[in-house]
KOLGU-4560 file (N, C-alpha, C; in nm, 3 decimals, padded with zeros to 5 digits):
<recs>
<n_xx: 01.688 n_yy: -03.003 n_zz: -00.827 ca_xx: 01.586 ca_yy: -02.900 ca_zz: -00.817 c_xx: 01.543 c_yy: -02.889 c_zz: -00.671 mol: A seq: 1 type: MET>
<n_xx: 01.540 n_yy: -02.769 n_zz: -00.618 ca_xx: 01.491 ca_yy: -02.742 ca_zz: -00.483 c_xx: 01.340 c_yy: -02.728 c_zz: -00.487 mol: A seq: 2 type: ASN>
<n_xx: 01.274 n_yy: -02.761 n_zz: -00.376 ca_xx: 01.128 ca_yy: -02.750 ca_zz: -00.367 c_xx: 01.093 c_yy: -02.663 c_zz: -00.248 mol: A seq: 3 type: VAL>
<n_xx: 01.004 n_yy: -02.566 n_zz: -00.270 ca_xx: 00.954 ca_yy: -02.479 ca_zz: -00.163 c_xx: 00.802 c_yy: -02.489 c_zz: -00.162 mol: A seq: 4 type: GLU>
<n_xx: 00.743 n_yy: -02.503 n_zz: -00.044 ca_xx: 00.598 ca_yy: -02.505 ca_zz: -00.032 c_xx: 00.553 c_yy: -02.367 c_zz: 00.012 mol: A seq: 5 type: THR>
<n_xx: 00.456 n_yy: -02.311 n_zz: -00.060 ca_xx: 00.405 ca_yy: -02.179 ca_zz: -00.028 c_xx: 00.308 c_yy: -02.187 c_zz: 00.090 mol: A seq: 6 type: LEU>
<n_xx: 00.279 n_yy: -02.072 n_zz: 00.150 ca_xx: 00.189 ca_yy: -02.066 ca_zz: 00.265 c_xx: 00.049 c_yy: -02.028 c_zz: 00.216 mol: A seq: 7 type: ARG>
<n_xx: -00.052 n_yy: -02.099 n_zz: 00.265 ca_xx: -00.191 ca_yy: -02.069 ca_zz: 00.232 c_xx: -00.235 c_yy: -01.950 c_zz: 00.315 mol: A seq: 8 type: VAL>
<n_xx: -00.307 n_yy: -01.856 n_zz: 00.250 ca_xx: -00.356 ca_yy: -01.737 ca_zz: 00.319 c_xx: -00.508 c_yy: -01.731 c_zz: 00.309 mol: A seq: 9 type: VAL>
<n_xx: -00.570 n_yy: -01.654 n_zz: 00.399 ca_xx: -00.715 ca_yy: -01.640 ca_zz: 00.399 c_xx: -00.756 c_yy: -01.509 c_zz: 00.334 mol: A seq: 10 type: THR>
<n_xx: -00.883 n_yy: -01.495 n_zz: 00.304 ca_xx: -00.933 ca_yy: -01.377 ca_zz: 00.232 c_xx: -00.894 c_yy: -01.243 c_zz: 00.291 mol: A seq: 11 type: ASP>
<n_xx: -00.902 n_yy: -01.220 n_zz: 00.422 ca_xx: -00.863 ca_yy: -01.088 ca_zz: 00.475 c_xx: -00.718 c_yy: -01.051 c_zz: 00.443 mol: A seq: 12 type: PRO>
<n_xx: -00.633 n_yy: -01.152 n_zz: 00.422 ca_xx: -00.493 ca_yy: -01.125 ca_zz: 00.392 c_xx: -00.471 c_yy: -01.090 c_zz: 00.245 mol: A seq: 13 type: GLN>
<n_xx: -00.575 n_yy: -01.097 n_zz: 00.162 ca_xx: -00.560 ca_yy: -01.075 ca_zz: 00.018 c_xx: -00.573 c_yy: -00.929 c_zz: -00.024 mol: A seq: 14 type: LEU>
<n_xx: -00.619 n_yy: -00.844 n_zz: 00.066 ca_xx: -00.645 ca_yy: -00.705 ca_zz: 00.030 c_xx: -00.524 c_yy: -00.637 c_zz: -00.034 mol: A seq: 15 type: GLU>
<n_xx: -00.551 n_yy: -00.571 n_zz: -00.146 ca_xx: -00.453 ca_yy: -00.486 ca_zz: -00.214 c_xx: -00.328 c_yy: -00.558 c_zz: -00.260 mol: A seq: 16 type: ARG>
<n_xx: -00.340 n_yy: -00.685 n_zz: -00.291 ca_xx: -00.225 ca_yy: -00.760 ca_zz: -00.343 c_xx: -00.262 c_yy: -00.817 c_zz: -00.480 mol: A seq: 17 type: ARG>
<n_xx: -00.171 n_yy: -00.810 n_zz: -00.576 ca_xx: -00.199 ca_yy: -00.868 ca_zz: -00.707 c_xx: -00.221 c_yy: -01.020 c_zz: -00.694 mol: A seq: 18 type: PRO>
<n_xx: -00.316 n_yy: -01.071 n_zz: -00.771 ca_xx: -00.349 ca_yy: -01.213 ca_zz: -00.767 c_xx: -00.320 c_yy: -01.275 c_zz: -00.903 mol: A seq: 19 type: VAL>
<n_xx: -00.250 n_yy: -01.389 n_zz: -00.900 ca_xx: -00.222 ca_yy: -01.465 ca_zz: -01.022 c_xx: -00.307 c_yy: -01.591 c_zz: -01.018 mol: A seq: 20 type: ILE>
<n_xx: -00.386 n_yy: -01.611 n_zz: -01.124 ca_xx: -00.467 ca_yy: -01.732 ca_zz: -01.132 c_xx: -00.479 c_yy: -01.773 c_zz: -01.278 mol: A seq: 21 type: ARG>
<n_xx: -00.514 n_yy: -01.897 n_zz: -01.298 ca_xx: -00.533 ca_yy: -01.949 ca_zz: -01.433 c_xx: -00.670 c_yy: -01.906 c_zz: -01.482 mol: A seq: 22 type: ARG>
<n_xx: -00.674 n_yy: -01.840 n_zz: -01.596 ca_xx: -00.801 ca_yy: -01.796 ca_zz: -01.654 c_xx: -00.868 c_yy: -01.908 c_zz: -01.734 mol: A seq: 23 type: GLU>
<n_xx: -00.790 n_yy: -01.988 n_zz: -01.801 ca_xx: -00.842 ca_yy: -02.097 ca_zz: -01.884 c_xx: -00.835 c_yy: -02.226 c_zz: -01.803 mol: A seq: 24 type: ASP>
<n_xx: -00.947 n_yy: -02.268 n_zz: -01.747 ca_xx: -00.950 ca_yy: -02.386 ca_zz: -01.661 c_xx: -00.925 c_yy: -02.517 c_zz: -01.736 mol: A seq: 25 type: GLU>
<n_xx: -00.924 n_yy: -02.514 n_zz: -01.868 ca_xx: -00.899 ca_yy: -02.636 ca_zz: -01.944 c_xx: -00.750 c_yy: -02.671 c_zz: -01.951 mol: A seq: 26 type: SER>
<n_xx: -00.664 n_yy: -02.575 n_zz: -01.914 ca_xx: -00.520 ca_yy: -02.600 ca_zz: -01.915 c_xx: -00.481 c_yy: -02.687 c_zz: -01.796 mol: A seq: 27 type: GLN>
<n_xx: -00.373 n_yy: -02.761 n_zz: -01.812 ca_xx: -00.321 ca_yy: -02.844 ca_zz: -01.704 c_xx: -00.175 c_yy: -02.809 c_zz: -01.679 mol: A seq: 28 type: VAL>
<n_xx: -00.121 n_yy: -02.856 n_zz: -01.567 ca_xx: 00.020 ca_yy: -02.833 ca_zz: -01.537 c_xx: 00.042 c_yy: -02.705 c_zz: -01.460 mol: A seq: 29 type: GLY>
<n_xx: 00.170 n_yy: -02.674 n_zz: -01.436 ca_xx: 00.206 ca_yy: -02.555 ca_zz: -01.358 c_xx: 00.155 c_yy: -02.426 c_zz: -01.423 mol: A seq: 30 type: PRO>
<n_xx: 00.139 n_yy: -02.322 n_zz: -01.341 ca_xx: 00.098 ca_yy: -02.192 ca_zz: -01.394 c_xx: 00.209 c_yy: -02.128 c_zz: -01.477 mol: A seq: 31 type: LEU>
<n_xx: 00.335 n_yy: -02.148 n_zz: -01.433 ca_xx: 00.449 ca_yy: -02.089 ca_zz: -01.500 c_xx: 00.566 c_yy: -02.186 c_zz: -01.506 mol: A seq: 32 type: PHE>
<n_xx: 00.647 n_yy: -02.170 n_zz: -01.609 ca_xx: 00.774 ca_yy: -02.240 ca_zz: -01.622 c_xx: 00.882 c_yy: -02.135 c_zz: -01.636 mol: A seq: 33 type: PHE>
<n_xx: 00.996 n_yy: -02.160 n_zz: -01.573 ca_xx: 01.109 ca_yy: -02.070 ca_zz: -01.586 c_xx: 01.237 c_yy: -02.154 c_zz: -01.589 mol: A seq: 34 type: SER>
<n_xx: 01.350 n_yy: -02.091 n_zz: -01.577 ca_xx: 01.478 ca_yy: -02.161 ca_zz: -01.590 c_xx: 01.559 c_yy: -02.161 c_zz: -01.461 mol: A seq: 35 type: PHE>
<n_xx: 01.491 n_yy: -02.139 n_zz: -01.348 ca_xx: 01.559 ca_yy: -02.140 ca_zz: -01.219 c_xx: 01.565 c_yy: -02.280 c_zz: -01.161 mol: A seq: 36 type: GLY>
<n_xx: 01.602 n_yy: -02.287 n_zz: -01.035 ca_xx: 01.625 ca_yy: -02.415 ca_zz: -00.968 c_xx: 01.525 c_yy: -02.446 c_zz: -00.857 mol: A seq: 37 type: GLU>
<n_xx: 01.414 n_yy: -02.368 n_zz: -00.848 ca_xx: 01.320 ca_yy: -02.387 ca_zz: -00.737 c_xx: 01.181 c_yy: -02.416 c_zz: -00.792 mol: A seq: 38 type: ILE>
<n_xx: 01.121 n_yy: -02.526 n_zz: -00.746 ca_xx: 00.981 ca_yy: -02.555 ca_zz: -00.777 c_xx: 00.897 c_yy: -02.507 c_zz: -00.661 mol: A seq: 39 type: ASP>
<n_xx: 00.788 n_yy: -02.434 n_zz: -00.690 ca_xx: 00.700 ca_yy: -02.380 ca_zz: -00.587 c_xx: 00.570 c_yy: -02.458 c_zz: -00.585 mol: A seq: 40 type: LEU>
<n_xx: 00.535 n_yy: -02.511 n_zz: -00.468 ca_xx: 00.418 ca_yy: -02.597 ca_zz: -00.452 c_xx: 00.309 c_yy: -02.527 c_zz: -00.373 mol: A seq: 41 type: LEU>
<n_xx: 00.183 n_yy: -02.565 n_zz: -00.399 ca_xx: 00.069 ca_yy: -02.517 ca_zz: -00.322 c_xx: 00.082 c_yy: -02.567 c_zz: -00.178 mol: A seq: 42 type: CYS>
<n_xx: 00.057 n_yy: -02.479 n_zz: -00.084 ca_xx: 00.066 ca_yy: -02.514 ca_zz: 00.057 c_xx: -00.047 c_yy: -02.603 c_zz: 00.104 mol: A seq: 43 type: GLY>
<n_xx: -00.156 n_yy: -02.614 n_zz: 00.027 ca_xx: -00.270 ca_yy: -02.696 ca_zz: 00.067 c_xx: -00.265 c_yy: -02.836 c_zz: 00.006 mol: A seq: 44 type: ALA>
<n_xx: -00.234 n_yy: -02.845 n_zz: -00.123 ca_xx: -00.243 ca_yy: -02.975 ca_zz: -00.192 c_xx: -00.113 c_yy: -03.019 c_zz: -00.258 mol: A seq: 45 type: CYS>
<n_xx: -00.007 n_yy: -02.942 n_zz: -00.248 ca_xx: 00.126 ca_yy: -02.966 ca_zz: -00.307 c_xx: 00.125 c_yy: -02.972 c_zz: -00.460 mol: A seq: 46 type: THR>
<n_xx: 00.026 n_yy: -02.911 n_zz: -00.524 ca_xx: 00.024 ca_yy: -02.898 ca_zz: -00.670 c_xx: 00.143 c_yy: -02.811 c_zz: -00.711 mol: A seq: 47 type: PHE>
<n_xx: 00.210 n_yy: -02.846 n_zz: -00.819 ca_xx: 00.323 ca_yy: -02.769 ca_zz: -00.870 c_xx: 00.272 c_yy: -02.641 c_zz: -00.936 mol: A seq: 48 type: LEU>
<n_xx: 00.290 n_yy: -02.527 n_zz: -00.869 ca_xx: 00.242 ca_yy: -02.399 ca_zz: -00.920 c_xx: 00.340 c_yy: -02.335 c_zz: -01.018 mol: A seq: 49 type: LEU>
<n_xx: 00.467 n_yy: -02.333 n_zz: -00.981 ca_xx: 00.570 ca_yy: -02.271 ca_zz: -01.065 c_xx: 00.689 c_yy: -02.365 c_zz: -01.071 mol: A seq: 50 type: ILE>
<n_xx: 00.726 n_yy: -02.405 n_zz: -01.192 ca_xx: 00.842 ca_yy: -02.493 ca_zz: -01.212 c_xx: 00.961 c_yy: -02.407 c_zz: -01.251 mol: A seq: 51 type: ARG>
<n_xx: 01.068 n_yy: -02.420 n_zz: -01.175 ca_xx: 01.193 ca_yy: -02.354 ca_zz: -01.212 c_xx: 01.199 c_yy: -02.206 c_zz: -01.180 mol: A seq: 52 type: GLY>
<n_xx: 01.141 n_yy: -02.164 n_zz: -01.067 ca_xx: 01.154 ca_yy: -02.024 ca_zz: -01.026 c_xx: 01.301 c_yy: -01.994 c_zz: -00.995 mol: A seq: 53 type: ALA>
<n_xx: 01.342 n_yy: -01.873 n_zz: -01.021 ca_xx: 01.480 ca_yy: -01.835 ca_zz: -00.989 c_xx: 01.496 c_yy: -01.808 c_zz: -00.840 mol: A seq: 54 type: ARG>
<n_xx: 01.395 n_yy: -01.740 n_zz: -00.781 ca_xx: 01.395 ca_yy: -01.714 ca_zz: -00.636 c_xx: 01.251 c_yy: -01.717 c_zz: -00.587 mol: A seq: 55 type: THR>
<n_xx: 01.233 n_yy: -01.747 n_zz: -00.460 ca_xx: 01.099 ca_yy: -01.740 ca_zz: -00.401 c_xx: 01.059 c_yy: -01.594 c_zz: -00.386 mol: A seq: 56 type: VAL>
<n_xx: 01.155 n_yy: -01.507 n_zz: -00.365 ca_xx: 01.128 ca_yy: -01.365 ca_zz: -00.347 c_xx: 01.064 c_yy: -01.301 c_zz: -00.470 mol: A seq: 57 type: GLU>
<n_xx: 01.075 n_yy: -01.364 n_zz: -00.585 ca_xx: 01.018 ca_yy: -01.309 ca_zz: -00.708 c_xx: 00.866 c_yy: -01.296 c_zz: -00.699 mol: A seq: 58 type: ALA>
<n_xx: 00.802 n_yy: -01.374 n_zz: -00.612 ca_xx: 00.656 ca_yy: -01.366 ca_zz: -00.597 c_xx: 00.616 c_yy: -01.320 c_zz: -00.458 mol: A seq: 59 type: ILE>
<n_xx: 00.706 n_yy: -01.256 n_zz: -00.385 ca_xx: 00.680 ca_yy: -01.219 ca_zz: -00.246 c_xx: 00.556 c_yy: -01.134 c_zz: -00.225 mol: A seq: 60 type: LEU>
<n_xx: 00.523 n_yy: -01.044 n_zz: -00.314 ca_xx: 00.409 ca_yy: -00.955 ca_zz: -00.296 c_xx: 00.283 c_yy: -01.003 c_zz: -00.367 mol: A seq: 61 type: ASP>
<n_xx: 00.286 n_yy: -01.124 n_zz: -00.421 ca_xx: 00.175 ca_yy: -01.175 ca_zz: -00.501 c_xx: 00.098 c_yy: -01.285 c_zz: -00.428 mol: A seq: 62 type: LEU>
<n_xx: -00.026 n_yy: -01.305 n_zz: -00.467 ca_xx: -00.106 ca_yy: -01.419 ca_zz: -00.425 c_xx: -00.118 c_yy: -01.510 c_zz: -00.547 mol: A seq: 63 type: ILE>
<n_xx: -00.090 n_yy: -01.638 n_zz: -00.530 ca_xx: -00.100 ca_yy: -01.735 ca_zz: -00.639 c_xx: -00.214 c_yy: -01.831 c_zz: -00.605 mol: A seq: 64 type: VAL>
<n_xx: -00.317 n_yy: -01.834 n_zz: -00.691 ca_xx: -00.432 ca_yy: -01.921 ca_zz: -00.669 c_xx: -00.406 c_yy: -02.056 c_zz: -00.735 mol: A seq: 65 type: VAL>
<n_xx: -00.415 n_yy: -02.162 n_zz: -00.656 ca_xx: -00.390 ca_yy: -02.296 ca_zz: -00.706 c_xx: -00.503 c_yy: -02.340 c_zz: -00.798 mol: A seq: 66 type: CYS>
<n_xx: -00.472 n_yy: -02.381 n_zz: -00.922 ca_xx: -00.576 ca_yy: -02.427 ca_zz: -01.013 c_xx: -00.631 c_yy: -02.565 c_zz: -00.976 mol: A seq: 67 type: PRO>
<n_xx: -00.561 n_yy: -02.636 n_zz: -00.889 ca_xx: -00.605 ca_yy: -02.770 ca_zz: -00.849 c_xx: -00.707 c_yy: -02.765 c_zz: -00.735 mol: A seq: 68 type: ASN>
<n_xx: -00.678 n_yy: -02.687 n_zz: -00.629 ca_xx: -00.767 ca_yy: -02.687 ca_zz: -00.512 c_xx: -00.829 c_yy: -02.550 c_zz: -00.481 mol: A seq: 69 type: CYS>
<n_xx: -00.781 n_yy: -02.444 n_zz: -00.548 ca_xx: -00.837 ca_yy: -02.310 ca_zz: -00.527 c_xx: -00.778 c_yy: -02.234 c_zz: -00.408 mol: A seq: 70 type: GLY>
<n_xx: -00.680 n_yy: -02.292 n_zz: -00.338 ca_xx: -00.619 ca_yy: -02.224 ca_zz: -00.223 c_xx: -00.537 c_yy: -02.103 c_zz: -00.270 mol: A seq: 71 type: ALA>
<n_xx: -00.539 n_yy: -01.998 n_zz: -00.189 ca_xx: -00.458 ca_yy: -01.879 ca_zz: -00.215 c_xx: -00.325 c_yy: -01.896 c_zz: -00.144 mol: A seq: 72 type: CYS>
<n_xx: -00.217 n_yy: -01.882 n_zz: -00.218 ca_xx: -00.082 ca_yy: -01.906 ca_zz: -00.166 c_xx: 00.002 c_yy: -01.780 c_zz: -00.174 mol: A seq: 73 type: ASN>
<n_xx: 00.096 n_yy: -01.769 n_zz: -00.080 ca_xx: 00.193 ca_yy: -01.660 ca_zz: -00.084 c_xx: 00.331 c_yy: -01.715 c_zz: -00.051 mol: A seq: 74 type: GLU>
<n_xx: 00.432 n_yy: -01.647 n_zz: -00.098 ca_xx: 00.569 ca_yy: -01.679 ca_zz: -00.059 c_xx: 00.588 c_yy: -01.622 c_zz: 00.080 mol: A seq: 75 type: ALA>
<n_xx: 00.669 n_yy: -01.685 n_zz: 00.160 ca_xx: 00.696 ca_yy: -01.635 ca_zz: 00.294 c_xx: 00.838 c_yy: -01.667 c_zz: 00.329 mol: A seq: 76 type: TRP>
<n_xx: 00.887 n_yy: -01.593 n_zz: 00.424 ca_xx: 01.024 ca_yy: -01.611 ca_zz: 00.468 c_xx: 01.026 c_yy: -01.633 c_zz: 00.617 mol: A seq: 77 type: GLN>
<n_xx: 01.103 n_yy: -01.728 n_zz: 00.660 ca_xx: 01.119 ca_yy: -01.756 ca_zz: 00.802 c_xx: 01.174 c_yy: -01.630 c_zz: 00.868 mol: A seq: 78 type: ASP>
<n_xx: 01.106 n_yy: -01.577 n_zz: 00.974 ca_xx: 01.155 ca_yy: -01.455 ca_zz: 01.039 c_xx: 01.295 c_yy: -01.469 c_zz: 01.096 mol: A seq: 79 type: PRO>
<n_xx: 01.341 n_yy: -01.591 n_zz: 01.118 ca_xx: 01.474 ca_yy: -01.611 ca_zz: 01.173 c_xx: 01.584 c_yy: -01.605 c_zz: 01.067 mol: A seq: 80 type: GLY>
<n_xx: 01.545 n_yy: -01.596 n_zz: 00.940 ca_xx: 01.642 ca_yy: -01.594 ca_zz: 00.830 c_xx: 01.640 c_yy: -01.455 c_zz: 00.767 mol: A seq: 81 type: ILE>
<n_xx: 01.752 n_yy: -01.382 n_zz: 00.767 ca_xx: 01.754 ca_yy: -01.248 ca_zz: 00.707 c_xx: 01.729 c_yy: -01.254 c_zz: 00.557 mol: A seq: 82 type: PRO>
<n_xx: 01.667 n_yy: -01.149 n_zz: 00.505 ca_xx: 01.637 ca_yy: -01.140 ca_zz: 00.360 c_xx: 01.763 c_yy: -01.122 c_zz: 00.279 mol: A seq: 83 type: ALA>
</recs>
């Protein structure tokens, strides 16, 4: 399994972007499970946000709020690597 750490973003960067967060705070574990080969971690606390993503690009336009620390995360791509 590959592991990718997401980038933490600040409030001004959140404008007009869909936000994914856990509504039921009593739940534990990752926000999502899938059948891919990439685990996505919170950029602030390394909490496992998504287990088994198929691609990091699947959440490129989304903000994912960590249920562990509350940090807002986004997928990002190294500018030196073509999409």
